C-alpha positions in Angstrom: 248.0 245.1 -88.1 244.5 245.6 -87.3 243.8 246.9 -83.7 241.1 244.2 -83.2 243.5 241.4 -84.0 246.1 242.9 -81.8 243.7 243.0 -78.9 242.7 239.4 -79.6 246.3 238.4 -79.6 247.0 240.2 -76.2 244.1 238.6 -74.7 245.3 235.2 -76.1 248.6 235.7 -74.6 247.2 237.0 -71.1 245.4 233.6 -71.0 248.7 231.8 -71.1 250.3 234.1 -68.5 247.5 233.6 -66.0 246.9 230.0 -66.8 250.2 228.5 -68.3 249.4 224.9 -67.6 245.7 225.2 -68.4 242.8 224.9 -66.1 239.1 223.6 -65.9 237.1 226.0 -67.9 234.4 226.4 -65.3 237.3 227.4 -62.7 238.4 230.0 -65.1 234.8 231.5 -65.6 234.6 231.5 -61.8 238.0 233.2 -61.3 236.9 235.8 -63.8 233.8 236.7 -61.9 235.6 236.8 -58.6 238.8 238.5 -59.8 237.0 241.5 -61.7 234.7 243.0 -59.2 232.0 244.9 -61.0 228.5 244.7 -62.1 229.0 242.0 -64.7 228.3 238.3 -65.0 230.2 235.7 -67.2 228.6 232.4 -67.4 228.6 229.2 -69.3 225.0 228.9 -70.8 225.3 225.5 -72.6 228.3 223.1 -72.8 228.5 220.0 -75.1 231.4 218.2 -76.5 230.9 220.3 -79.8 229.9 223.6 -78.4 230.4 226.0 -75.6 228.0 229.0 -75.4 229.2 231.8 -73.1 227.0 234.8 -71.9 228.4 238.0 -70.7 226.1 240.4 -69.0 227.2 244.0 -68.8 230.6 243.4 -70.4 232.9 245.8 -68.7 235.3 245.9 -71.7 233.0 247.4 -74.2 230.6 249.2 -71.8 232.7 250.8 -69.2 236.2 250.8 -70.4 235.4 251.4 -74.1 237.9 248.7 -75.2 236.7 246.4 -77.9 235.7 242.8 -76.7 238.2 241.3 -78.9 240.9 241.3 -75.9 238.3 239.3 -73.7 237.3 237.1 -76.7 241.0 236.2 -77.2 241.4 235.3 -73.4 238.3 233.3 -73.3 238.8 231.4 -76.6 242.6 230.6 -75.7 241.6 229.4 -72.2 238.9 227.1 -73.6 241.4 225.7 -76.3 243.9 224.8 -73.7 241.2 223.1 -71.7 240.1 220.8 -74.8 241.6 217.3 -75.2 244.3 217.0 -77.8 243.8 215.3 -81.0 
């Protein structure tokens, strides 16, 4: 099993652990910025029904910790998926 896939899966499961019933995606982004206190910024740059563009300035995962961003990607993508309407 590729380590990037494993990190992605861990991030995805962590999203479920933190927000098992889902949560507004904007609230999740705000909580991330409040809970992880460091010199970084996560923000929604663009949001349409078909597209969400997220910008991460000074990502702590790849720049400070040295961990692949796949963990964070899995967390963000799964958090957004739970927020989308079904069907």
